[in-house]
N, C-alpha and C positions, 0 to 999 in steps of 0.2 A: 403218472407220466413225468419223466425228468425234464427239466428246463434245458433246452439245447445250449444256451450260452454258458450255463454253469458247467457243462461237460465238454464244451468245444475248446480244445487246446489252443486255437488260433484267435480266440476272442477273450478279452478280459471282462470283468463284471460291469465295467462302465461302457461296454460296447466299442471299445477302441481296439484296432487290430493289434495282434502280437506278431512281431516279425521274427523269422527264423534267423539264427546266426549264420554268418557267411563262412563257409568252409572251403571254398575254392582257392585256387592259386591267387595270391594277393597281388593286387595293384590298386591304386586309388580309383582308377577308372572302372575296374571290375566291381569294386565295392559300391560305387555309386550306381552302376548299372543294376547290381543286385537289389539295391534299395528301390530303384525305379521299377524293377520287375515285380517286387513284392507289392508296391503301391498299385501297380497295374492290376495284380490279382485281387487286391482288396476292393478296388473300385469296380472291377468286373463283377465281383460277387454282389456288390451293392446294386448294380444295374440288374443283374439276373433276379434278385430278390424283388426289386421294384416291379419289374415286368411281370413276374409270377404272381404278385399280389394285385396286379391290375392298375398299379399307380403310374405305369408307363406303357405306351404302345409298343408293339413289336418293331415297328419302323424307327421309333425314337431310340429304342434300346440298341438296335443294330447301328444306328448313326453314332451313338455315343461310344459304342464298342470300337467301331472303325476309327473314330477320333483318338481314342486311347491307344489303339494299336499303332496308328501313325506316329503319335507322340513317343511311344516306346522305341519305334524304329529310328526316329530322328535322334533320340537320346543316345542309342547305340552308336549311330554314325557320328554324332557330335563328340562322343567320348573316344573315337578313334579305334573302336573295336571291330575288327574285321570278321569275316565268315568263319575263320578257324579259331576265334576266341570264344 
């Protein structure tokens, strides 16, 4: 059986996230939001893994996911990115 982390292109051997390059229309705000979005995805993955391994209850996982989502929405609004961006 292969080791998941060694074959996972989104994870380096030291278990740190590997972020994708930004290829969208450039602006500093969009670049920051992209970084925030990738961090959201990484942290969401960590929560799902912890819940799946029984290290976190369903309600705690949902609460943390909701907090992450609200923080991502605030970041988007704070960066001045509208619904068409």
